[in-house]
C-alpha positions in Angstrom: 77.7 112.4 150.5 78.2 112.2 154.2 80.8 114.2 156.1 83.4 111.4 156.0 83.1 111.1 152.2 83.3 114.8 151.8 86.5 115.1 153.9 88.1 112.1 152.2 87.5 113.5 148.7 90.6 115.7 148.8 93.6 115.6 151.0 93.5 119.4 151.3 90.4 121.5 151.8 91.1 125.0 150.5 89.9 127.7 152.9 88.6 130.4 150.5 87.8 134.1 151.2 86.3 135.7 148.0 86.1 139.4 147.8 84.5 139.5 144.3 81.7 137.3 143.0 83.2 137.1 139.6 86.1 135.1 141.1 83.8 132.3 142.2 83.3 130.2 139.1 86.8 130.5 137.5 88.3 129.7 140.9 86.2 126.6 141.4 87.0 125.5 137.9 90.7 125.9 138.5 90.6 123.9 141.7 88.6 121.1 140.2 90.9 121.0 137.2 93.8 120.5 139.7 92.0 117.6 141.4 90.5 119.4 144.5 86.8 118.8 144.7 86.0 119.8 148.4 85.9 123.6 148.8 85.3 125.7 151.9 84.0 129.2 151.2 84.3 131.3 154.3 81.6 133.7 155.4 84.1 136.4 155.9 83.0 138.4 152.9 79.7 139.8 151.7 79.7 137.7 148.5 80.2 134.3 150.2 76.6 133.0 150.2 76.0 133.9 146.6 79.3 132.4 145.7 78.4 129.1 147.3 75.1 129.1 145.5 76.7 129.8 142.1 79.4 127.2 142.4 77.0 124.5 143.5 74.8 125.3 140.5 77.7 125.4 138.0 79.7 122.5 139.4 77.5 119.8 141.0 80.5 117.5 141.2 82.1 119.8 143.7 81.5 119.5 147.4 81.0 123.2 148.4 80.9 124.0 152.1 80.6 127.1 154.1 83.3 128.1 156.6 83.2 130.5 159.6 79.7 129.4 160.5 79.3 130.7 164.1 75.6 131.0 164.7 72.4 129.1 164.1 71.2 131.8 161.7 74.4 131.4 159.6 73.9 127.7 159.5 70.3 128.2 158.2 71.6 130.7 155.6 74.3 128.4 154.2 71.8 125.5 154.0 69.5 127.8 152.0 72.4 128.8 149.7 73.0 125.1 148.8 76.1 124.3 150.8 76.9 120.6 151.2 78.4 121.0 154.6 79.4 123.7 157.2 82.6 124.4 159.1 82.8 126.4 162.4 85.9 127.7 164.2 84.4 126.5 167.5 81.3 125.0 169.0 78.5 126.5 171.2 75.4 125.1 172.8 73.3 127.1 170.3 75.2 125.7 167.3 74.9 122.2 168.6 71.2 122.6 168.9 70.9 124.0 165.4 73.1 121.3 164.0 70.7 118.6 165.3 67.9 119.8 163.0 70.0 121.1 160.1 70.2 119.1 156.8 73.9 119.9 156.7 76.7 118.0 158.4 78.8 120.3 160.6 82.6 120.1 161.1 83.1 121.9 164.4 86.3 123.5 165.6 88.1 122.5 168.8 91.3 123.5 170.4 91.5 121.6 173.8 90.7 118.2 175.1 87.7 119.6 177.1 86.3 121.0 173.8 86.8 117.6 172.2 84.9 115.9 175.0 82.0 118.4 174.6 81.9 117.8 170.9 81.9 114.0 171.3 79.1 114.3 173.9 77.1 116.2 171.3 77.6 113.4 168.8 80.5 114.7 166.6 83.2 112.3 165.4 84.9 114.6 162.8 86.5 117.7 164.2 88.5 120.7 163.0 91.6 121.4 165.1 91.8 125.2 164.9 94.0 127.0 164.9 96.2 124.0 164.4 99.7 125.4 164.7 98.8 127.6 167.7 97.0 124.6 169.3 100.1 122.5 169.3 100.1 121.1 165.7 101.4 117.6 165.3 102.2 117.2 168.9 98.6 118.0 169.9 97.2 115.6 167.4 99.5 112.8 168.6 98.4 113.5 172.2 94.7 113.5 171.3 95.1 110.2 169.5 95.5 108.4 172.9 92.3 109.2 174.7 90.3 109.9 171.5 91.4 107.1 169.2 88.1 106.9 167.3 88.1 110.6 166.2 89.3 112.1 163.0 90.6 115.6 162.6 90.9 118.3 159.9 93.7 120.5 161.2 93.5 124.0 159.8 95.5 127.2 160.6 99.1 127.8 159.8 99.5 124.7 157.5 101.2 125.0 154.1 102.4 122.8 151.4 105.6 121.9 153.2 104.0 121.0 156.5 100.9 119.3 155.2 102.5 115.9 154.5 103.5 115.5 158.1 100.0 116.2 159.2 98.5 113.9 156.6 100.7 111.1 157.8 99.0 111.0 161.2 96.4 108.2 161.5 93.8 110.6 163.1 94.0 113.2 160.3 91.4 112.8 157.6 92.5 115.9 155.6 94.0 119.4 156.2 92.6 122.8 155.6 94.6 125.6 154.1 94.5 129.0 152.5 97.7 128.5 150.5 95.9 127.1 147.5 94.0 130.4 146.9 96.4 133.2 147.8 94.9 136.7 147.6 97.5 137.9 145.1 96.6 135.1 142.6 92.9 135.7 143.1 93.3 139.4 142.4 95.4 138.7 139.3 92.9 136.1 138.0 95.8 133.7 137.6 93.7 130.5 137.5 96.5 128.5 135.9 98.7 129.1 138.9 95.9 128.1 141.2 95.4 124.9 139.2 99.1 124.2 139.7 98.8 124.6 143.5 95.7 122.4 143.5 97.6 119.7 141.6 100.4 119.8 144.2 97.9 119.5 147.0 95.8 116.7 145.4 99.0 114.7 145.0 99.8 114.7 148.7 99.5 111.2 150.3 97.5 110.3 153.3 
């Protein structure tokens, strides 16, 4: 699948920080059961790379990506772990260079029109508005739609179930990212049924 297909597969892409490796497979199963097939495992914890590898092996139908990819080395590591795509909070010259030779599609983060222009110049057409709420949220996306009408965004940061529909109604939003599908308390409790319920709510959101 290309990046557009990956991002269109689910209206919400859960942003997942796993503290324990034994959470990986039951969490992925719970999200898939709820209708969410695109997952972002952030590189904020030591188990992230192995979690990506195990989920990809166990659930080939899931599109498992790596988040918080900030360096060329991290991009190489997530590709070796079997990730289907990579997500970065920003975009540097080194990351652009690495992305041109990587087998993985990269969803780079932007926050300003200048950063959008730099990303477009580097060949990117799908961008992550991050942190979305702090960057201006819906107002920013509407403003960007004028000069950058051919771009699609995945706003992430500060978005929840109540605010997601307004974002998804914007023509230049392909999906939204959010951590509310996998709250730490439910992960620690192993309450996979509750996470499936949250996934069902998210999967039912209209675009």
